[in-house]
N, C-alpha and C positions, 0 to 999 in steps of 0.2 A: 706467661703474657695475657694481657686481658683479651678477651672476645672480640669479636668484630665490631659489635655494637658500640663498644668504647672508642674504636679507632674511627668509627664514622662520626662520633661525636667530635673527636679531636680534628678530624678533617673539615667539619664545619667551622670549628674554632680557629683553624689555620688561618682565615681570612679575615677574623675579627681585629678590630683597631687596636694598635699598640699604643705606648705612650708617646706623645707628641703628634698623635694623628697619622702614622706611617702604617700602612698595612702590609702585613708579613709577605704576602705573595709579590707585591709590587717592590719591597725591600730585596727580597732573595733574586727577583729578576733583574734589579738594577745591578745588583752584584755580579749575577752571571752575564748580563750584558757587557759590564765595564771589563770583566776579566776574560771571557771565553768566546764572545762572537766571532765566528769565522766566515770567509766569504761564501756566497751560495755554492753548494757541491755540483760538480758536473756529473752528467750521466755516466761517465766512466768511473767515478768515485761510487756512485750509487751501485753500479754492476759488481763491484769488488767488495760489497760488503759481508761481513761475517756470517750473516743468517741466509745468505744465497745458498740454495741447494739443501736446506733443512727443511725436512717435511713435518717434523714435529718436535718443539722443544719443551722441556717441562722445567719449571721454576721450582726450587725446593727451598725451604727455609722455615722459619717460625711465623709468629702473628704478623710481623711486618711484610712477610710474603704473602701470607693469607690476605692481609688487609689489601694488597695488590696495586696500589696507585702507581708504584715505580714500574711495574710490569705492564699497566695500561699505557704510561707514558713511552715505553719502549716499543709496544706494539704500534701505537698511533704513529709515531715517527718512521717505524720501519714501513707500515703500509702506505704513509704519505710518500716517502722516498720511492718506495718499489711496489705501485698498485699491483703489478703482475705477480708478486709473491703468492703461492697457494700454500703455504706452510700453516701450521697451527702452534698457537701457544696455551698451554696449560699452567696455571699458577696454583700448585699444589702444597703451598706453605701449610704448616700446622701449628696454631696457636700453642705456646708453652714449650714446643718441642727443642730439644738439644741434640747436637751430635755427640756430646761427651757421655750421656746417659746418667748424668747426675741431675739431683733435684735437692733445692734446700729443704730444710725442715719446716713443716707449716705451709709448703707451697699451696697457693688458692686456699689459703684458710684452713689447710689440712684435708681438703676435699679429696685430692688425687696428685700423686707425685707427676712430675715433668715425663711426658713421653720422650721417647727416644727415636731418631731416625731408622736405626738399624732395625727395629721391630717392623717397619712396614716397607722398607726400601726395596726389597726384591719384589714384593707383590706390585707395588707401582712401577718398576721397570718392566716386569714381566707383563703387565696389563697395557700399560701406555706405549711401550716400545718406542721410545724417544731417540732421534739422531743425536740431540744435543741436550745435556743437563747443565742448568744454572743453578748454583748452590749457595744462598747467604746464610751462614751460620757464624756464631760467636757471641751474639748479645746475651743468650740465656747461659751459654756453656761455662762461664765463670760463676754461675750462680750468685752473681752480684755480691761476691765476696772479694777480699784482697787477693792478689795472685798467689798461687801455690804451684809448685812442679807436679803434684800429683793431680790436680784439676786440668794443667795444661796437657799433661799426658795423655788423659782421657779423652780430651778434645782431639788431639794429633792422632790416636788411635782410631776415633770415629771417622775422621778426614780419610785415614788410611783405609778403612773399611769402604767407605763410600767410593774411593776410587778404584779399587779392586771391583766392586760391584758394578759399577758403571762401565769399566773397561770389559768385563765379563759379558755384558749386554750389548756390546759392540756400539757404544754411544761414545759421544764426546763430552767432556767435562770442563765447566768453566766455574771457579770460585769467585765470589763475590766477598770483600771484607766487610765486616758488619758496620752499622751506622754508628754514630756517637752515642754515648750515654752522658746526658747533661744534668748534673746535680743541682744547678743554680734554681731551677722552678721547684725543686722539692726538698729544700734544705732541711726542713723539719722532719723529713723522712729518711734521712742518711745518717750514717755513723762514721766517725774518723778512724784511722788506722789504729792498729795496736790492740785491739780488743779480742777478747777469747771467742766471742759470739757475734753474729750478725744478724739479727731478726729483723733489720732494716737493711737498706742498700748501703753499701759501702761507698762512701762520698768521692773516693778516688777511682771509682771502678773503670772509668774511661781510660785510665793508664793501663789496666788490665787488657782492655780492648786494643788499645795501641800495640801491646806485645803480641797478642794473638793476631793481628793485622799484620804487623811486621814478619811474624814468622811466615804466614801465607805468600806475601810478597817476596820473600827470600827464596821460596821454592820455585819461582821463575827460572833460577839458575838451573833447576832439574827439569826443566821443560814443561811446568804446570803453567796453565792459562789462569792467570789471577787477575781480575779487576779490582782496583782499590776504590772504593767508595768511601771508607772511614778516613782517609787523608783529605780528600776534598772537602768532606763535611766539616771535619775539624778546622781546616782553613776558613771556610766559609762563615762558621759559627764566630770564630775569633773576629774576623773582619767586621760581620755584622754587629757583634755585640759592641765592638768599639764605637759604632756610629749610633746604637741602642743598646744600653745597657741591660734592659730587661728583654733583649731578643732570645728566642728559644726556638728549635726545630720540633721540640717535644716536651710538652706541658707537663706531662707525668715523667720526663726523664728519659723515656724508652723510646716510645713509639712516634717516628717522625711524622710530622704534619705532611699536607700537600707539597709544601716547597722543599721540605728535605727529601720527599721521595723523588722530586725533579733532579736533585744532585745525584742520588742514586741511579736513576735512569741515564743522566747525562754520562755518567762514568762508564756504563755499560756502552751505551750508544757510540762513544768516541772510539771506545776499544773495538768494536765492530766496525768501524770505518763508515760511520752513518752521519757523522758530522752535523748534530743536530742544532747547533746555534746559529743560524742565519737571520735571526730576528723574526721568525714567521712560525717557528715549530713549537720548540719546548717552552719558550717565553709566553706565547699566546695560549698554549694549553695550560699551563700553569696559571695565567691570569683569567683562564675561561673554564674552571674545573667542570662546568656544567655544559660543555660545548657538546653539538649532536655526536660528533664522532667518539669523544670520550664516554658519553652515555652509552653508546652502541657496545663499545669494547668492554666497558665496564660490566653491562649487562651480560654480555657473553662470557666474560671471564667468570663472574660469580655463579652462573647458571652451571658452566662444566666444572668449576672448581669444587662445589659442593656434590655434584654427581660423581666426579672421580673419586673424592675423598670417601665418598659412601661406598663405593664400588670396591675401592681397594683396602678400605678399612684402617682403623687406627685405634687408639687407646686413650683419646683425649675427649671425656665427657663435655655434655654442653654444646656440641656443634649442631650446626643446622642441618636437617635431613635434605639431601639432594633428591632430584628426581631420578628415575631409573635412567640409566645411561642411553638407552635408545630414544626414549622421549627428550632428554635433554640435547641429544645431538640433532635431532629434528628442529628443535628450536633454535639451536646455535646456528644451524644453516640458514635459516632465515634471516638471523642477523648478520651472517657473513655476507649475504648478498646486499644488505643495506650499507655494510661497511665497506665492501668495494665499489658500490656505485659511489658513495661519498667520496672516497679517496681517488677514484678515477676523475672525478669531476674537479677536485683540488689540484690535481696535476695537469689539468688541461688549462 
């Protein structure tokens, strides 16, 4: 998947005007508000949220997690709901990464194959020592080809390895289903079913992600914690596109924009009993992406992401060089003070 600079560009474009003069964020918020707004939560509901007691949570994933907007929204709502929370959130997604270990021919113009989580997972767990791991994979795992049993088996094996290693690290694990793949804005870059090779995206790749997501959700029967972001995004896309035929959450077909990240964040927050949609949290955060709170959280997340990715190591070329961990931690502590002061004022 593309480097973070591409995502920043898509984040800026997320709020550009669509046909008919509707702005993407406003359209998405209208959908969320019409469908999902709940009464303001009580203090008792706050006290029972899923993140309570977690000292450090680590988000793992591909470039969507590295871009981090949904992680920022999760943290913003968590801190607004519970200013006394003193845990830490690290977003250690790695662009291009897979769970399956597969890579399509000519990935990144032939410069490098996709990295695989297995290569770095033990180092990440050993060095970060999380209480909770949140993993969002699947988008890259079918390598944008039609469904195959072999590719799916590789994904399932990667998931099993992740579960084994997280359990061995005495941490809890939550899976998040992948966002949608949207072929509509990139039709000229897609190919139909039935071909022998796929040098371009398979146009029906979202059906592959449907199957990967359904399998993850089915594992709830075995006690797995699985948050479904794929289903809500599918539903939101269909409903919003019925109102605006050119609507998309991903102008490149893959990377969600700010409004798409809000839907991922909401799925996580609802699962964690943080009830984000009271008309003053996710909606306002999405409508004001440069708010002071999100600026601080984004700065801290990016600072620590690059530092920890550098410290734990990976095989993905072209990544930003982070600060030494000690220096990054010092700067992050200063940002923490500002975040806590701001959320405390918002609560009062």
